[in-house]
ZAMARGU-4260 file (C-alpha; in steps of 0.2 Angstrom, whole numbers, plus 5000, padded with zeros to 4 digits):
<rodrens>
0) 4134/3939/4699 | 4141/3957/4699 | 4128/3961/4713 | 4133/3946/4723 | 4151/3950/4722
5) 4148/3968/4728 | 4141/3961/4744 | 4156/3951/4749 | 4167/3960/4761 | 4185/3959/4766
10) 4197/3963/4780 | 4191/3976/4794 | 4174/3979/4786 | 4169/3960/4785 | 4175/3958/4803
15) 4164/3972/4809 | 4149/3965/4800 | 4152/3948/4807 | 4154/3955/4825 | 4137/3965/4823
20) 4128/3949/4816 | 4135/3938/4830 | 4131/3952/4843 | 4113/3953/4837 | 4111/3934/4837
25) 4117/3933/4855 | 4106/3947/4860 | 4090/3938/4853 | 4094/3921/4859 | 4101/3925/4876
30) 4085/3936/4880 | 4074/3921/4876 | 4082/3911/4890 | 4089/3924/4902 | 4072/3928/4910
35) 4069/3910/4916 | 4080/3912/4931 | 4072/3929/4935 | 4054/3923/4935 | 4052/3921/4954
40) 4059/3938/4957 | 4047/3946/4944 | 4033/3936/4951 | 4035/3943/4969 | 4040/3961/4963
45) 4025/3963/4951 | 4012/3953/4962 | 4009/3940/4948 | 4003/3922/4949 | 4013/3908/4942
50) 4001/3907/4928 | 4003/3925/4924 | 4022/3926/4925 | 4024/3912/4913 | 4016/3924/4900
55) 4033/3933/4900 | 4041/3919/4891 | 4026/3914/4880 | 4023/3932/4874 | 4041/3934/4868
60) 4040/3917/4859 | 4024/3921/4850 | 4031/3938/4844 | 4047/3930/4838 | 4039/3915/4828
65) 4026/3927/4820 | 4039/3939/4812 | 4052/3926/4807 | 4043/3920/4791 | 4039/3938/4786
70) 4058/3943/4787 | 4062/3941/4769 | 4047/3951/4763 | 4049/3965/4775 | 4068/3966/4770
75) 4062/3969/4752 | 4049/3982/4757 | 4060/3993/4767 | 4078/3988/4762 | 4087/3975/4773
80) 4099/3987/4782 | 4084/3998/4787 | 4073/3984/4792 | 4088/3976/4802 | 4092/3993/4811
85) 4074/3996/4815 | 4072/3978/4822 | 4087/3981/4833 | 4079/3998/4839 | 4062/3990/4843
90) 4071/3976/4853 | 4082/3989/4862 | 4067/4001/4866 | 4056/3986/4871 | 4071/3980/4883
95) 4070/3997/4892 | 4051/3997/4893 | 4052/3979/4900 | 4064/3985/4914 | 4052/3999/4918
100) 4036/3989/4918 | 4025/3992/4934 | 4012/3978/4931 | 4013/3960/4924 | 4003/3964/4909
105) 4014/3979/4904 | 4029/3967/4905 | 4020/3954/4894 | 4015/3967/4881 | 4033/3974/4880
110) 4040/3956/4879 | 4029/3953/4864 | 4036/3969/4856 | 4053/3963/4860 | 4050/3947/4852
115) 4044/3956/4836 | 4060/3965/4836 | 4071/3950/4840 | 4063/3939/4827 | 4072/3948/4812
120) 4089/3947/4821 | 4092/3929/4819 | 4088/3926/4801 | 4095/3942/4795 | 4111/3940/4805
125) 4113/3923/4796 | 4111/3930/4779 | 4122/3945/4783 | 4137/3934/4788 | 4134/3922/4774
130) 4134/3936/4761 | 4149/3944/4768 | 4160/3929/4764 | 4164/3922/4747 | 4155/3906/4742
135) 4170/3895/4746 | 4171/3901/4764 | 4152/3900/4767 | 4154/3884/4778 | 4165/3895/4790
140) 4152/3909/4789 | 4139/3897/4795 | 4150/3891/4809 | 4153/3909/4815 | 4134/3912/4815
145) 4131/3895/4823 | 4142/3899/4838 | 4130/3913/4843 | 4115/3901/4841 | 4122/3887/4851
150) 4131/3898/4864 | 4116/3909/4867 | 4104/3897/4876 | 4118/3891/4887 | 4124/3908/4892
155) 4107/3915/4897 | 4103/3906/4913 | 4121/3909/4922 | 4121/3927/4916 | 4103/3929/4922
160) 4107/3921/4939 | 4122/3932/4942 | 4112/3948/4937 | 4097/3943/4949 | 4109/3938/4963
165) 4119/3954/4962 | 4107/3967/4956 | 4089/3966/4952 | 4078/3958/4938 | 4076/3974/4927
170) 4095/3973/4924 | 4093/3958/4913 | 4084/3969/4901 | 4094/3985/4904 | 4110/3975/4899
175) 4103/3975/4881 | 4102/3994/4879 | 4121/3998/4877 | 4124/3983/4866 | 4108/3987/4855
180) 4114/4005/4853 | 4131/3999/4847 | 4123/3986/4835 | 4112/4000/4827 | 4127/4012/4824
185) 4137/3998/4816 | 4122/3992/4806 | 4119/4010/4799 | 4138/4013/4796 | 4144/3996/4788
190) 4129/3985/4782 | 4124/3986/4764 | 4107/3981/4756 | 4106/3971/4740 | 4095/3980/4726
195) 4078/3973/4727 | 4064/3973/4715 | 4052/3987/4716 | 4042/3988/4732 | 4024/3982/4732
200) 4010/3995/4732 | 3998/3994/4748 | 3985/3986/4737 | 3997/3972/4731 | 4002/3968/4749
205) 3996/3951/4755 | 3987/3958/4770 | 3976/3942/4772 | 3992/3931/4772 | 3999/3942/4785
210) 3984/3940/4796 | 3982/3921/4793 | 4001/3919/4797 | 4000/3929/4813 | 3984/3920/4819
215) 3989/3902/4815 | 4007/3904/4821 | 4002/3914/4837 | 3989/3901/4841 | 4001/3886/4839
220) 4014/3894/4849 | 4002/3898/4863 | 3996/3880/4863 | 4014/3873/4864 | 4019/3885/4878
225) 4003/3884/4888 | 3996/3867/4884 | 4003/3857/4898 | 3999/3870/4911 | 3981/3871/4905
230) 3979/3852/4904 | 3979/3852/4885 | 3962/3847/4877 | 3953/3847/4893 | 3955/3866/4891
235) 3942/3875/4880 | 3955/3889/4876 | 3968/3876/4870 | 3955/3866/4860 | 3949/3882/4851
240) 3966/3888/4848 | 3972/3872/4841 | 3957/3871/4829 | 3961/3890/4824 | 3979/3885/4821
245) 3975/3870/4810 | 3962/3880/4799 | 3973/3895/4799 | 3988/3886/4792 | 3977/3877/4779
250) 3970/3893/4772 | 3987/3902/4774 | 3995/3888/4763 | 3981/3889/4750 | 3982/3908/4750
255) 4001/3909/4748 | 4001/3896/4734 | 3988/3905/4724 | 3991/3924/4727 | 4003/3933/4715
260) 4013/3942/4729 | 4013/3930/4743 | 4020/3936/4760 | 4029/3919/4762 | 4036/3910/4746
265) 4030/3892/4750 | 4036/3886/4733 | 4054/3887/4738 | 4050/3871/4749 | 4049/3861/4732
270) 4068/3860/4735 | 4072/3843/4742 | 4087/3848/4752 | 4077/3863/4760 | 4063/3852/4765
275) 4075/3839/4773 | 4085/3854/4781 | 4069/3862/4788 | 4064/3845/4796 | 4081/3843/4803
280) 4081/3861/4810 | 4065/3856/4819 | 4074/3841/4826 | 4089/3851/4831 | 4078/3864/4840
285) 4070/3850/4849 | 4086/3843/4855 | 4095/3860/4858 | 4081/3868/4868 | 4074/3852/4875
290) 4091/3847/4883 | 4095/3865/4888 | 4078/3865/4897 | 4079/3847/4905 | 4096/3848/4913
295) 4094/3864/4923 | 4077/3858/4928 | 4084/3841/4934 | 4099/3849/4943 | 4088/3862/4952
300) 4072/3852/4956 | 4080/3835/4960 | 4098/3839/4965 | 4094/3856/4974 | 4107/3866/4964
305) 4105/3885/4962 | 4101/3893/4945 | 4119/3899/4943 | 4127/3882/4947 | 4115/3874/4934
310) 4120/3887/4921 | 4139/3885/4924 | 4137/3866/4922 | 4133/3869/4903 | 4148/3881/4899
315) 4162/3868/4896 | 4151/3859/4883 | 4146/3875/4875 | 4165/3880/4873 | 4168/3863/4865
320) 4154/3867/4852 | 4161/3884/4849 | 4178/3876/4846 | 4171/3863/4835 | 4162/3876/4824
325) 4176/3883/4813 | 4184/3865/4812 | 4167/3859/4804 | 4167/3874/4793 | 4184/3870/4786
330) 4179/3852/4784 | 4164/3857/4773 | 4175/3869/4763 | 4186/3855/4759 | 4172/3844/4752
335) 4167/3833/4767 | 4148/3829/4763 | 4136/3838/4775 | 4125/3823/4777 | 4139/3812/4784
340) 4143/3826/4797 | 4125/3827/4802 | 4123/3808/4803 | 4139/3808/4814 | 4131/3822/4825
345) 4115/3813/4827 | 4124/3797/4832 | 4135/3807/4845 | 4119/3815/4852 | 4111/3798/4854
350) 4127/3793/4864 | 4125/3808/4875 | 4107/3805/4878 | 4109/3787/4882 | 4124/3792/4893
355) 4112/3804/4902 | 4099/3790/4904 | 4112/3779/4912 | 4119/3791/4925 | 4104/3800/4932
360) 4100/3796/4950 | 4092/3805/4965 | 4110/3811/4970 | 4121/3811/4954 | 4137/3821/4957
365) 4143/3836/4947 | 4158/3827/4940 | 4147/3813/4932 | 4140/3826/4920 | 4156/3833/4914
370) 4161/3821/4900 | 4143/3817/4896 | 4140/3836/4892 | 4157/3837/4882 | 4150/3823/4871
375) 4134/3834/4869 | 4145/3849/4864 | 4153/3838/4850 | 4136/3832/4844 | 4129/3850/4843
380) 4145/3856/4834 | 4143/3842/4821 | 4124/3846/4818 | 4121/3865/4817 | 4133/3870/4803
385) 4130/3855/4791 | 4111/3856/4793 | 4111/3874/4789 | 4123/3873/4774 | 4114/3857/4768
390) 4097/3866/4768 | 4103/3881/4759 | 4116/3873/4747 | 4105/3870/4732 | 4095/3887/4733
395) 4099/3902/4723 | 4097/3921/4724 | 4082/3926/4734 | 4078/3908/4739 | 4092/3908/4751
400) 4084/3921/4762 | 4067/3912/4761 | 4075/3896/4765 | 4084/3904/4780 | 4067/3910/4786
405) 4060/3893/4786 | 4074/3884/4795 | 4075/3898/4808 | 4056/3897/4811 | 4056/3878/4812
410) 4071/3878/4824 | 4061/3889/4836 | 4045/3879/4834 | 4055/3863/4837 | 4062/3871/4853
415) 4044/3876/4859 | 4037/3859/4853 | 4051/3850/4862 | 4048/3859/4879 | 4029/3856/4877
420) 4032/3837/4873 | 4045/3835/4887 | 4034/3843/4901 | 4019/3833/4896 | 4028/3816/4895
425) 4037/3820/4911 | 4021/3823/4920 | 4013/3807/4913 | 4028/3796/4917 | 4030/3804/4934
430) 4013/3797/4939 | 4016/3780/4930 | 4032/3778/4940 | 4025/3784/4956 | 4010/3772/4955
435) 4022/3758/4950 | 4034/3762/4965 | 4019/3763/4977 | 4012/3747/4971 | 4028/3738/4975
440) 4029/3746/4992 | 4021/3735/5006 | 4019/3744/5022 | 4019/3728/5031 | 4036/3723/5024
445) 4049/3721/5038 | 4061/3731/5027 | 4049/3745/5025 | 4044/3745/5044 | 4063/3745/5048
450) 4065/3760/5037 | 4051/3769/5045 | 4057/3765/5062 | 4074/3771/5058 | 4067/3788/5052
455) 4056/3790/5067 | 4070/3787/5079 | 4081/3800/5070 | 4067/3813/5071 | 4063/3809/5090
460) 4082/3811/5093 | 4080/3829/5086 | 4066/3833/5098 | 4050/3828/5090 | 4036/3819/5099
465) 4034/3801/5094 | 4017/3803/5084 | 4024/3819/5075 | 4040/3809/5071 | 4030/3794/5064
470) 4020/3806/5052 | 4036/3815/5047 | 4044/3798/5043 | 4030/3793/5031 | 4031/3810/5023
475) 4050/3807/5021 | 4046/3791/5013 | 4033/3799/5001 | 4046/3812/4996 | 4059/3799/4992
480) 4046/3790/4981 | 4042/3806/4972 | 4060/3810/4969 | 4064/3793/4962 | 4049/3794/4951
485) 4055/3811/4945 | 4072/3803/4941 | 4064/3789/4931 | 4054/3801/4921 | 4070/3811/4917
490) 4078/3795/4911 | 4063/3792/4900 | 4065/3809/4892 | 4084/3807/4889 | 4080/3790/4880
495) 4066/3798/4870 | 4077/3812/4863 | 4091/3799/4859 | 4080/3787/4850 | 4073/3802/4840
500) 4090/3807/4834 | 4095/3790/4830 | 4079/3787/4819 | 4084/3802/4809 | 4101/3795/4803
505) 4095/3785/4788 | 4085/3799/4782 | 4100/3811/4783 | 4111/3799/4773 | 4098/3799/4759
510) 4099/3817/4755 | 4109/3822/4739 | 4124/3833/4741 | 4130/3848/4732 | 4148/3854/4734
515) 4149/3871/4744 | 4163/3877/4733 | 4150/3879/4719 | 4146/3898/4716 | 4129/3902/4724
520) 4120/3918/4719 | 4116/3927/4735 | 4111/3943/4728 | 4093/3943/4732 | 4094/3935/4749
525) 4087/3946/4763
</rodrens>
C-alpha cells in the first residue's frame, strides 16, 4: 500500500495530471471521428476512389484495436511514463505526416501509425487519472475520464466540419501537433511510473502471442469496417479474414493461457464483475458509436443538413452528459450501487431509442430532436462511469490495468461492430421496405395518377416538355419511395438499439457489488 499511496497526487500536481490525461483522451477519440466529414475533400484532393478513402478510417481503427490489449505489458517493459510519452510522440508525428501525405496510401499508412500511437492514450489516461485520486474519490476520477470519452465522438464532426469549411483538410491533423507537444512536456514533467517487476528478456517475450493478437484483431477489425461495402461473405477477402480471425483468436487464447509470460493476462477475466463489465463496455460502445453514427447519417442523407449542422445538433446532449458525470461520481462515492445506475441508464437509453423510433419522418424538424437527445445525454451519463467502476471494482494491483485494457478494447470493438451491424441491417431493411412500398403502389390507382399528373403539371409550368415532365414525375415518386424506405430502416435501427439495451437490464441487476470506498491497491496498474 505504500507504493499505492505514493501515486496519489494532490492539489496543483493532480490537476495537471488530470488535464494531461483528459487532453490525450480527447486527442485520441476526436481524431477517430473528425476525419469523417473531411473524407470527400480528401477523396478529391488525393484522387482516391470511395473504397480507397474509407481506408483512412479503417487503418486508424485497426492500429488502435491491435495496441490496446498490449498496453499493460508495454508499460511494464518501458515504464508507464516513457511508454505514454512515446505514444503521444508517435501520435503527434503521425498527425504531421498525415497532413503532409501526397497519396492516398501514404495517408492510410500514417493513419495506421497514428492509431498505434493513439491506442495507448485511452487506457493509460484512464489509469493515470484513477491512480492520482485516493480510493474514496475514484468514482469522481472515472467521471472526469468519462467526460473525454463521451464528449470526443460528438466534438469530432462539428470541429472537422468547421476546419474543412474555413481551412483545408490537412488542418484536422495539424491541430493535434501543438496539443501533442504540450501533452508530452506535461507527461515527462509530472507523470510518475509505479515500480514494475523486472523487465522480460527478449527470449522471454511472447512474440507468438503478439503476432497472433495483431493478426486476429486486425483481421476482425477489417471485416467489421469493410464487410458491408465488400458484400460480406460473398467476398473471398472477407471470408478468408473471418476464418483467420477465428483461428487467430483460438490459438491466441490457447497460447496466453499456457505461456508463462503472456502478452495479455486472460486469467484476469475469471473475475465475474470484469466479465460483465467487459460485455457491458461492448454494448456501451455499440450504443455510443452507433447512435453517433446514425444521427448525422440520417440528418445529412435524408434531411439534407450540412456536416456542421449535424455535429452541432449533438452538443447540448453532450453537455448534459458532461454535467452528469461528476454527479454520478459523487453518487457512487456515497454508496449508490453501480448496477442500479447502469440499469437506470439502460432503461433511459431505451426511452431515447424508442423516442427516436417515434419521431423520425422524411422531414423531421430540428426542434423535434432536442429533448430526445437530452434524454440520450442523461442515459450516457448514467452508463459510462458505473460500468467502468463496476468492471474494475473487485480487481487489485496489476489486474486494474489489465481490466482497463479489456474494457477499452471491447468498447472500441463494440463501436466497430455497431456500425457494421447498423449499415448491414439498414441496407437489408431498406430493400425490404422499398419492395413493400412498391408492392402497395398501384400505378393505375386514381390517387397515384392524380399525384403523377400534379407533379407533371408543376414541371411543365417550369418550362419542361410534357414527356420530360412525365419522366421527371415518375423519378420524383421513386425518390419519395426511396426516402420513405430509408426513414423506415432508420426507425428499425433505433428500435433494435433500444431493445438491446433493455434486454441487458436483468443481467446488470444480477451483478454483485463492492463498495467503492474499500481500499483498492492500484500499485501495479499501468
